[in-house]
Structures are given as structure tokens and as C-alpha cells.
C-alpha positions as CSV (number, residue, x, y, z in Angstrom):
1,M,91.7,123.7,80.0
2,S,88.0,122.4,79.4
3,R,86.1,122.1,82.8
4,I,85.3,118.2,82.4
5,D,89.4,118.0,81.6
6,L,89.9,119.5,85.1
7,F,87.4,118.1,86.8
8,F,89.0,114.3,85.5
9,R,92.7,115.7,86.4
10,I,91.2,116.3,90.0
11,T,90.1,113.2,90.0
12,V,93.0,111.3,89.2
13,V,95.0,113.1,92.0
14,L,92.2,112.5,94.7
15,V,91.8,108.7,93.0
16,G,95.8,108.7,94.5
17,L,95.4,110.4,98.0
18,T,92.0,108.0,98.8
19,L,93.8,104.8,97.7
20,V,96.4,106.2,100.3
21,S,93.8,106.8,102.7
22,R,92.3,103.5,102.2
23,L,94.7,101.7,102.6
24,I,95.8,103.5,105.9
25,G,92.6,103.1,106.6
26,F,92.7,99.0,105.7
27,L,95.7,98.2,107.9
28,R,94.5,100.0,110.7
29,Q,91.3,97.6,110.9
30,V,93.9,94.0,109.7
31,L,96.0,95.4,112.6
32,M,93.2,95.8,115.2
33,A,91.5,92.6,113.8
34,G,94.7,90.9,114.9
35,E,95.4,92.5,117.7
36,F,91.8,91.8,119.4
37,G,90.0,89.3,116.8
38,L,86.4,89.4,116.2
39,G,85.2,89.2,119.9
40,W,83.1,91.0,122.3
41,E,86.1,94.3,122.8
42,L,86.1,95.1,118.9
43,D,82.2,94.2,118.9
44,A,81.9,97.4,121.7
45,Y,84.2,99.5,119.8
46,V,82.6,99.6,116.4
47,F,79.3,99.7,117.8
48,A,80.4,102.7,120.0
49,F,82.4,104.1,117.5
50,Q,79.2,104.4,115.1
51,I,78.0,107.5,116.5
52,P,80.8,109.8,115.8
53,S,81.2,107.8,112.4
54,T,78.0,108.3,111.5
55,L,78.3,112.2,111.6
56,F,81.6,112.1,110.1
57,L,79.5,110.3,106.9
58,I,76.1,112.6,107.2
59,L,77.8,116.2,107.7
60,P,80.5,116.8,105.1
61,G,77.9,115.6,102.3
62,A,74.9,118.2,103.9
63,V,77.4,120.8,104.7
64,N,79.0,120.9,101.1
65,A,75.6,120.7,99.4
66,I,74.3,123.8,101.4
67,V,77.9,125.7,101.5
68,I,79.1,125.1,97.7
69,P,76.0,126.7,96.1
70,V,76.0,129.9,98.1
71,L,79.6,130.3,97.9
72,K,79.5,129.8,94.2
73,G,77.7,132.6,94.0
74,M,80.1,135.2,96.1
75,T,82.8,134.6,93.8
76,G,85.6,137.7,93.0
77,D,88.1,139.5,95.8
78,G,85.9,141.9,96.4
79,L,83.3,139.8,98.2
80,Q,86.1,137.9,100.5
81,P,85.1,139.8,103.6
82,E,81.2,138.9,103.2
83,R,82.5,135.2,102.6
84,N,84.8,134.9,105.2
85,R,82.0,136.8,107.5
86,L,80.1,134.1,106.3
87,F,82.5,131.5,107.3
88,H,82.8,133.5,111.1
89,K,78.9,132.7,111.8
90,L,78.8,129.0,110.2
91,A,81.6,127.8,112.3
92,T,80.4,129.0,115.4
93,L,77.2,128.1,114.9
94,T,78.7,124.5,114.6
95,A,81.2,125.1,117.5
96,L,78.3,125.6,119.9
97,A,75.9,122.6,118.5
98,L,78.4,120.7,118.8
99,L,79.8,120.9,122.0
100,L,76.3,120.5,123.7
101,L,76.4,117.2,122.0
102,A,79.1,115.9,122.9
103,A,78.6,116.9,126.3
104,A,75.2,115.3,126.1
105,G,76.8,111.9,124.9
106,M,79.9,111.9,127.5
107,I,77.4,112.7,130.3
108,W,74.6,109.9,129.1
109,A,76.8,107.6,127.0
110,Q,75.7,104.4,129.1
111,D,71.8,105.3,128.6
112,I,72.7,105.9,125.2
113,I,74.2,102.5,124.8
114,R,71.7,100.6,126.8
115,L,68.8,102.2,124.9
116,L,70.6,101.0,121.7
117,A,72.4,97.5,122.6
118,P,70.0,96.2,124.7
119,D,71.2,92.7,123.5
120,F,74.2,93.2,124.9
121,S,76.1,91.5,127.8
122,P,76.6,93.6,130.7
123,E,80.2,93.5,130.4
124,K,80.0,94.3,126.9
125,R,77.3,97.4,127.1
126,E,79.4,98.7,130.1
127,L,82.8,99.3,127.9
128,A,80.8,100.6,124.5
129,G,80.0,103.3,127.3
130,E,83.4,103.7,128.1
131,L,84.0,104.1,124.6
132,L,81.7,105.9,123.5
133,A,82.6,108.7,126.2
134,I,86.1,108.7,125.6
135,M,85.4,109.3,120.9
136,M,82.1,111.7,121.9
137,P,84.5,115.2,121.6
138,S,85.4,113.8,118.7
139,V,81.4,115.0,116.8
140,L,82.9,119.0,117.7
141,F,86.0,117.9,115.4
142,I,84.5,116.4,112.5
143,G,81.7,119.5,112.4
144,L,84.6,122.0,111.7
145,I,86.3,119.2,108.9
146,S,82.9,119.3,107.4
147,L,82.8,123.4,107.4
148,A,86.6,123.7,106.6
149,T,86.2,121.4,104.0
150,A,82.9,122.5,101.9
151,F,84.9,126.3,101.8
152,L,87.8,124.4,100.8
153,N,86.2,122.6,97.9
154,A,84.4,126.0,96.7
155,H,87.7,127.4,96.0
156,D,88.4,123.9,93.9
157,E,90.7,123.1,96.5
158,F,90.5,119.3,97.1
159,V,94.1,118.2,98.4
160,A,94.2,119.3,101.4
161,P,90.7,118.2,102.5
162,S,92.0,114.4,101.1
163,V,94.9,114.7,103.1
164,G,93.7,114.4,106.7
165,P,91.8,110.9,106.4
166,I,95.2,109.8,105.8
167,L,96.2,111.7,109.2
168,N,93.5,110.1,111.0
169,G,94.5,107.0,110.3
170,L,97.8,107.1,111.0
171,M,96.8,108.6,114.5
172,V,95.0,105.4,115.0
173,I,97.8,103.2,113.7
174,A,100.1,104.7,116.1
175,S,97.2,104.2,119.1
176,I,97.8,100.6,118.6
177,Y,101.0,100.5,119.1
178,L,101.5,103.0,121.4
179,L,98.7,102.9,123.6
180,A,96.6,99.8,123.2
181,P,99.1,97.8,125.3
182,F,98.7,99.7,128.5
183,L,95.2,100.5,127.9
184,G,93.8,97.8,125.9
185,I,90.9,99.0,123.4
186,R,90.9,102.1,125.1
187,G,93.6,103.2,123.8
188,I,92.1,102.8,120.3
189,A,89.1,105.0,121.2
190,W,91.4,107.5,122.5
191,G,94.0,107.4,119.2
192,T,90.4,107.7,117.6
193,L,89.9,111.1,119.0
194,A,93.5,112.2,118.3
195,G,92.4,111.3,114.9
196,F,90.1,113.8,113.7
197,A,92.0,116.0,116.2
198,V,95.0,116.4,113.8
199,F,92.5,115.9,110.8
200,A,90.9,119.3,111.9
201,L,94.2,121.0,112.6
202,S,95.5,119.9,109.6
203,L,93.1,122.3,107.9
204,V,93.8,125.6,109.6
205,A,96.8,126.6,107.0
206,P,94.6,125.5,104.0
207,M,92.2,128.3,105.2
208,L,94.4,131.0,106.2
209,R,95.7,130.1,102.5
210,R,93.0,131.5,101.2
211,R,92.3,134.3,103.4
212,Y,89.6,133.0,106.0
213,T,90.4,133.7,109.6
214,F,89.0,132.1,112.5
215,R,86.8,133.9,115.2
216,W,83.3,133.9,116.8
217,N,80.4,136.0,114.8
218,L,77.1,135.7,117.2
219,A,75.2,138.0,114.9
220,I,73.3,135.2,113.3
221,A,69.9,136.1,114.2
222,G,67.7,137.3,110.9
223,D,70.8,136.5,108.6
224,P,68.5,135.9,105.2
225,V,71.2,133.7,104.0
226,L,71.9,131.8,107.1
227,R,68.1,130.8,106.9
228,G,67.9,129.9,103.5
229,M,70.5,127.9,104.3
230,G,69.2,126.3,107.2
231,E,65.8,125.6,105.2
232,R,67.9,123.7,102.9
233,F,70.1,122.1,105.4
234,V,67.6,120.3,107.6
235,P,66.3,118.5,104.8
236,I,69.7,117.2,103.1
237,L,70.7,116.1,107.2
238,I,67.5,114.0,107.6
239,G,67.9,112.5,104.2
240,L,71.4,111.5,105.3
241,L,70.5,110.7,108.4
242,V,68.4,108.0,107.2
243,S,70.6,106.8,104.7
244,Q,72.8,106.1,107.8
245,L,70.6,104.6,109.9
246,Y,70.4,101.9,107.7
247,L,74.0,100.9,109.5
248,F,72.8,101.5,112.9
249,M,69.7,99.6,112.4
250,E,72.3,96.7,110.9
251,K,74.2,96.7,114.5
252,I,71.1,96.5,116.6
253,L,70.1,94.1,114.6
254,A,73.1,91.9,114.8
255,G,73.5,92.4,118.4
256,G,71.0,90.0,118.9
257,L,72.8,87.2,116.1
258,G,76.0,86.6,119.2
259,D,79.4,87.7,119.2
260,S,81.8,88.3,116.2
261,K,79.0,89.1,114.0
262,L,78.8,92.8,114.7
263,S,82.6,93.1,114.1
264,A,82.2,90.5,110.5
265,L,80.2,92.7,109.1
266,W,82.0,96.1,109.9
267,L,85.1,94.6,108.4
268,A,83.0,93.0,105.2
269,F,81.9,96.6,104.7
270,S,85.5,98.1,105.4
271,M,86.5,95.5,102.7
272,V,83.9,96.2,100.3
273,Q,83.7,99.6,100.9
274,L,87.3,100.0,99.9
275,P,86.8,100.0,95.8
276,I,83.9,102.3,96.2
277,A,85.5,104.8,97.9
278,I,88.6,104.9,95.7
279,F,86.7,105.2,92.6
280,S,83.1,106.8,93.9
281,G,84.4,109.2,96.7
282,A,87.0,110.5,95.1
283,L,84.7,111.2,92.0
284,A,82.1,112.5,93.9
285,V,84.5,115.3,95.7
286,P,84.7,117.5,92.6
287,L,81.4,116.6,90.8
288,F,78.9,118.1,93.1
289,P,80.2,121.5,92.2
290,L,81.0,120.8,88.6
291,L,77.2,119.6,88.6
292,S,76.2,122.6,90.7
293,E,78.0,125.3,87.9
294,Y,76.0,123.6,84.4
295,V,72.9,124.1,86.7
296,K,73.4,127.9,87.6
297,R,74.4,128.1,83.8
298,H,70.8,126.7,83.3
299,N,72.7,123.8,80.9
300,L,71.2,120.5,81.6
301,E,72.3,119.0,78.8
302,G,75.7,119.7,80.0
303,M,74.7,118.6,83.6
304,K,73.3,115.0,82.1
305,Q,76.3,114.4,80.2
306,V,78.4,114.9,83.3
307,M,76.1,112.5,84.9
308,A,76.8,109.8,82.5
309,R,80.1,109.8,82.7
310,G,80.4,110.2,86.4
311,F,77.9,106.8,86.8
312,L,80.1,104.5,83.6
313,Y,83.3,106.0,85.2
314,Q,82.1,103.8,88.2
315,Y,80.4,101.5,87.0
316,H,83.2,100.2,84.6
317,V,85.4,99.8,88.0
318,L,82.7,98.2,90.4
319,L,80.8,96.3,88.1
320,P,84.2,94.0,87.4
321,A,85.4,94.2,91.4
322,T,81.6,93.2,92.1
323,V,82.3,89.6,90.4
324,G,86.1,89.3,91.2
325,L,85.0,90.3,95.3
326,I,82.1,87.8,94.7
327,L,83.9,84.7,93.3
328,L,86.8,85.4,95.5
329,A,85.6,86.7,98.9
330,E,87.3,84.0,101.2
331,P,90.4,84.3,99.8
332,F,90.6,88.1,99.5
333,V,89.6,88.4,103.2
334,R,92.3,86.2,104.7
335,A,94.7,88.0,102.3
336,F,93.5,91.3,104.2
337,Y,92.9,90.0,107.9
338,G,94.3,86.6,108.0
339,H,97.8,88.0,109.2
340,G,97.2,87.5,113.0
341,G,96.8,84.9,115.5
342,K,93.4,85.7,116.5
343,F,91.8,86.2,113.2
344,G,91.3,82.1,111.6
345,A,89.4,80.4,109.6
346,E,85.6,80.9,111.5
347,E,86.5,84.8,111.7
348,A,87.2,84.4,107.9
349,G,84.2,82.7,106.7
350,L,81.7,85.2,108.7
351,T,83.6,87.9,107.2
352,A,83.5,86.4,103.9
353,W,79.6,85.8,104.2
354,A,78.9,89.2,104.4
355,V,81.0,90.6,101.8
356,I,79.5,88.7,99.3
357,F,76.0,90.2,99.8
358,Y,77.3,93.5,100.3
359,T,79.4,93.5,97.5
360,V,76.2,92.9,95.0
361,G,75.2,96.5,96.4
362,M,78.4,98.3,94.7
363,V,77.5,100.0,91.6
364,G,73.8,100.6,93.7
365,W,75.8,102.6,96.1
366,A,77.6,104.4,93.3
367,G,74.6,105.6,91.7
368,R,72.6,106.4,95.0
369,D,75.1,108.7,95.7
370,L,75.4,110.5,91.5
371,L,71.5,110.9,91.7
372,T,71.5,112.4,95.5
373,R,74.0,115.2,94.6
374,A,72.5,115.7,90.9
375,S,69.6,116.4,93.4
376,Y,70.9,118.7,94.9
377,A,72.7,120.9,92.4
378,L,68.5,121.1,91.4
379,E,68.5,122.4,94.8
380,D,65.6,119.8,95.2
381,T,66.6,118.6,99.1
382,K,63.3,116.8,100.0
383,K,63.1,114.0,96.8
384,P,66.4,112.1,98.3
385,V,64.6,111.9,101.7
386,F,62.0,110.2,100.3
387,A,63.9,107.8,98.4
388,A,66.1,106.9,101.6
389,A,63.3,107.1,103.9
390,A,61.7,105.0,101.4
391,G,65.1,102.5,101.1
392,L,65.1,102.1,104.9
393,L,61.0,100.6,105.0
394,L,61.6,98.4,102.4
395,Y,65.9,97.2,104.6
396,I,63.5,96.5,107.7
397,P,60.7,93.4,106.7
398,L,64.1,92.1,104.2
399,S,66.0,92.0,107.4
400,F,64.0,90.7,109.4
401,A,63.2,88.2,106.5
402,L,66.6,87.2,105.4
403,M,68.2,86.8,108.2
404,P,66.9,83.6,109.6
405,G,68.1,81.8,106.5
406,M,71.2,83.7,106.2
407,D,71.9,85.0,109.6
408,H,74.6,88.3,109.2
409,G,74.4,87.8,105.9
410,G,71.1,88.2,105.4
411,L,71.2,92.3,106.6
412,A,74.0,92.9,104.1
413,L,72.1,91.9,101.2
414,A,69.1,93.9,102.4
415,Y,70.8,96.8,102.5
416,A,72.2,95.8,99.7
417,L,68.7,95.5,97.6
418,A,67.0,98.5,99.8
419,T,69.8,100.7,98.2
420,Y,68.9,99.9,94.5
421,A,65.5,100.3,95.3
422,N,66.6,103.9,96.5
423,L,68.2,104.3,92.7
424,L,65.7,103.4,91.3
425,L,63.1,106.0,92.7
426,Q,65.2,108.8,92.4
427,A,65.8,108.2,88.7
428,W,62.3,108.0,88.0
429,W,61.9,111.5,90.0
430,L,65.0,113.0,88.1
431,R,63.5,112.0,84.9
432,R,60.2,113.5,85.3
433,R,62.3,116.8,86.7
434,I,64.7,116.8,83.9
435,G,63.6,114.3,81.2
436,R,65.6,111.7,79.7
437,L,68.2,111.2,81.6
438,F,70.6,109.5,79.2
439,A,71.3,108.5,75.6
440,P,71.2,105.2,74.1
441,A,74.7,105.2,74.1
442,F,74.8,104.8,78.3
443,Y,72.6,102.2,78.3
444,A,74.4,100.1,75.2
445,S,77.0,100.6,77.4
446,L,75.6,99.0,80.6
447,G,75.4,96.3,78.5
448,R,78.3,95.8,77.0
449,G,79.9,95.9,80.9
450,L,77.6,93.1,81.7
451,F,79.0,90.9,78.9
452,A,82.5,91.9,79.5
453,A,82.0,91.1,83.3
454,A,80.5,87.3,82.7
455,A,83.2,86.8,80.5
456,M,85.5,87.6,83.1
457,G,83.6,85.5,85.7
458,A,84.2,82.7,83.6
459,A,88.4,83.4,83.6
460,V,88.6,84.1,86.8
461,V,87.2,80.4,87.8
462,F,89.1,79.1,85.3
463,M,92.3,80.3,86.7
464,T,91.3,79.7,90.3
465,R,90.7,76.1,89.1
466,A,94.3,76.4,87.7
467,A,95.8,77.7,90.4
468,V,94.3,75.2,93.1
469,R,95.9,72.1,90.5
470,M,99.1,73.6,90.5
471,N,99.6,74.1,94.3
472,G,96.3,72.7,96.4
473,A,93.8,74.2,98.1
474,A,93.6,75.8,101.6
475,P,92.3,73.4,103.9
476,R,88.8,75.2,105.1
477,E,85.7,74.1,106.5
478,P,83.3,76.8,105.2
479,V,81.3,78.4,108.6
480,Y,78.0,78.5,106.1
481,G,77.4,75.4,103.6
482,A,76.4,78.2,100.7
483,L,80.5,79.3,100.9
484,K,81.3,75.6,99.4
485,L,79.5,76.5,95.8
486,L,82.3,79.6,95.7
487,P,86.0,78.2,94.3
488,D,88.9,76.7,96.3
489,F,91.7,78.6,96.3
490,P,95.4,77.8,97.8
491,G,96.1,79.3,101.1
492,G,99.2,81.2,102.6
493,W,101.6,83.6,100.3
494,T,101.5,81.8,97.3
495,G,97.6,82.2,97.5
496,I,97.6,86.4,98.4
497,G,100.3,86.0,94.9
498,W,98.0,84.0,92.8
499,L,94.8,86.3,93.9
500,A,97.0,89.6,92.8
501,G,97.9,87.5,89.6
502,I,94.5,87.0,88.8
503,A,92.9,90.5,90.0
504,A,95.0,92.1,87.5
505,A,94.7,89.2,84.7
506,A,90.9,89.9,85.0
507,A,91.0,93.3,84.8
508,V,92.9,93.6,81.7
509,L,90.5,91.3,79.6
510,Y,87.4,93.3,81.5
511,F,88.6,96.6,79.7
512,G,90.3,94.4,76.6
513,I,87.2,93.3,75.6
514,L,85.3,96.2,76.0
515,L,88.3,98.4,73.9
516,V,87.5,95.6,71.3
517,L,83.9,96.1,71.2
518,G,84.5,100.0,71.0
519,D,83.0,101.1,74.4
520,P,83.3,105.1,73.5
521,Y,83.3,105.0,77.2
522,V,86.3,103.0,78.4
523,R,88.1,104.2,75.2
524,E,87.7,107.5,76.8
525,M,88.8,106.8,79.6
526,A,91.6,104.9,78.3
527,A,92.5,108.0,76.5
528,R,92.6,110.2,79.5
529,V,94.8,108.4,81.5
530,K,97.3,107.7,78.6
531,P,100.8,110.1,79.3
532,G,99.3,113.7,77.6
533,G,95.8,112.3,77.4
534,G,94.5,115.4,79.0
535,K,92.3,116.8,76.0
536,S,89.2,116.6,75.6
537,A,87.6,113.4,73.9
538,K,84.8,113.2,71.2
539,E,81.4,113.8,72.9
540,V,79.9,110.2,73.3
541,Q,76.4,111.8,73.7
């Protein structure tokens, strides 16, 4: 079996696991929104959770980027003791550094919230500080999760780290029923901490199977491998941290827009991240080791072919999802979140307003992350930092320019536009480094996708109007006037049934058009998902 075929099979498995994980995560947020509504308590939790959440978003990627290339050069059973010593040293460094960070966060939690959220009311600020102090020990577990995941990924073991988020989500859901009735939102914070602890413990057995042991090793000074990894780690960490500063800045700016806006942005971002995480996130896990292998073999043409497939597989999923989510933002929000007494029409409108503008950036996020991994595979850790910084510098003035007329939707749109700026800048730098990135067939596939998405969008509008004629529209008074431009839609379970049917029909139409047009990438995708379709499709570049 070729590496491309193995890559695709692993991706299919990871898509399934990620789908389960994200659905559980989504259920967690639905239950939280139903329990607490969009109010100051949930705002406080969202803001406090942003700190450990940011580390969870940046540390695994940073650790993967420095560990995998090193371990790929240490293959073979004879080097297992050397790999074990490296793990011991990295685990020791990680534990010591993050224990100090956790302790500092717990001690100065109230001061951190006061600094980052000056517009919060005293009551909200105090609660956010309490929640942050409860959740700060999570950073230790997040660091150990990141390290174990990187070592397992280097051995092409991707399933165990993908099961961990499922366990994490289940722990938080359990806390909603077992702790929240007695402790309120603080019970969710304890559940969040327990979720990361269980995730970390779930990786112990897979590491033992790979013959790694757990012990301290402080013989760190003068280690040339650690020194080289540290030199690459710092710019990678800075780049990922800058990327996450968007969300930090968003939370700070949204804090001055009044109650509920912060929670609405959080729910909207989580909803838009669902298709990205399922398809792009699952694809990215095995993609980086594969790109690194091509670079080690000096096969840049093979690397470019993998990049083209990696982007277009995502593009042809996320582009129709973009059109569908924009046109049906409010019905999707009602379907996912509108099942609790505290999440009504106003909350749905606030969340849908942010969903529309976040959705604009979905394809850009996937492309940005792909090009970032390509740069890391080339051991260029600085260019993604500069691109992220440039995007952030664009995001801040865009946010201030768009917020007066678009409220929190302006923050979401600024984030999407800054992401595309990051993507284009990285593409320009990569082209200068390795030459032409993609063949004409790649750009032809992009064009066919745009045509199919336009036809699909027209069909969605037609189908929604048919649904309204047959069932009547759900009564609504849009929170924002621009939401009136979107199609009406039936309410209740009837509306959810229509929504599922329209989404399925739209997907069939999009991919059907591309198959009729003879798009080679989509035909390759179709061939691979057929039973027995694991053989390599014809190269299209």
C-alpha cells in the first residue's frame, strides 16, 4: 500500500473519530446553553476557559512540529533507548514549566481577569477569576497530552490521541448533570479540569505499548538535540500564539459590547469549527508526517501533489458548507442550540449573526493551516510567524472599523478576512521558496467548485421557499435587519427535518455537478470512499 493510500485510510478513520468527538463537544455546548442561556455566567466561563483552551490549541501543533521531524530521523528498534531518553527529558521540562504556569495562574487569577477584561462587571469579573483558578491545572495535562500525542503520531499511531477528546467531552457533559445542579457554572469548570486529566491518562497505555516509560530526567544542559528543538520551538510557539491572539483580542473587544455577545461568538465559532475540525483537523493529523517524509527524501514535487490533494479535499467539503451555513445560519443555530428554555429567538439571532461572518473564513482557515504545516515540514518556522503577525495587525483595525456597523459580527468578519491575508502571504513566500505550488488542474478544480457552489446555493434558496410554502415559516423578528435578507424557514422539528433534507440534497447536487464536469480530484475522492477503492487513483498533476 502506498503512503498516499495509507494517508487516506487513516484520514477516513480520523474523520469518524473526530465526528464523534465534535458531536459530543457540540452536545456539551448545547446542554450548557440550555442550562445557563447567553448571560453573564456563561460569558465568565467562556472567557476563563479561553486561557487553557488557547494552550490546548497551540501546544499540540508546536510540539508536533519539533518532535516528529526529529523522531523520523531516529527510526529503528536499536534507537528505542535514545527515543525513550528524549521523551523523559521533554516530559520533565514540560511538567516543570507547566506546573509553575499553573501555580501562577491560580494565584493571580483575579488579577489576570482584571487585566484582560476591564469592561466586565465586578460580579462577572470575580466569577471569571474563580473559574480560571479552578481550570488552570489543566495546562499541565495539556502539555503532557501534547507530548504524548507527538510521540504517538511519529509512530503513525493517530487513533488513541483522537479518542481522548471524546473522553474529555463526556466528562464535561457528566459535570453538567452531576456537579452543575450543586455548584452551578463552577461545576462545569471542575468537569473541564477532570476532562483534561482523563484525556492525559488515556494516553499512558498507548505510550507503554510503544515501549516508552515514565520517569524524570534532569540531564538537560548541553543536550544538542534539545537545543536544536528549542531553537525551532520558540518561533513555532510564537507563531501559533499570535494566531490565537485573534481570539484573545476578540474576547477583550467583545467584552465591551454587552452581555451575551461573548457567548454568542463562542457558540458561533464552535458551530463553524465543526466541519473544519471534522474534515480539516482529521486530515491535518497524518498530513504533517507525510509532508515531512517527502521533504526528507528531497521530493518536492511529491510534496506539492500531497498539498494539492490536501487542500482540494478540504475545499470541496468546506465550500458547499460555507454556502449552506450562510444561507441557513439561523435555522442551523435553532436546530443545534434552540432546545433549552433559556435559548430563544434573540439568542438564536445573535449567534446566527456571528455564524454568517465566521463562515466566510472556513476555506481560508483550512488553507492557512495546510501552508503552515508545509513550512514546518521545510523546517521554516519563521515565515508562519510573520504571516500570523501581519494578519493580527490587519485584524485589529478591521475590527474597530467593522464593529460600529456590524456589532459582534464585525469581529467575526475581521477574523475571516485576516485569515485570508495570512493564507495569501504564506502562499507567496512558499512559491518563492519551492517554485510553482500547484499545476493548472488545481486551479481548474477551484473554478469548478465555485460554479457548483453557486448552483447549489440557488437550489438551497429554491428548496427553502418550497419548505415555507408547504409548512409556513417560523415566526421571527430578526435581531439584525440584514438577517431578513436570508430565506425564511419552518420552525420546530418539521424545520429540522427539512434542514437535514435540504443539506443532504445540496451535498448531492454539489458533488454531482463536479462528477458530471469530470473534476479529477472529486472523482479520486469518490473512488477512494467506494468499497475496495483503496487503490491509488491516477495522478492528476
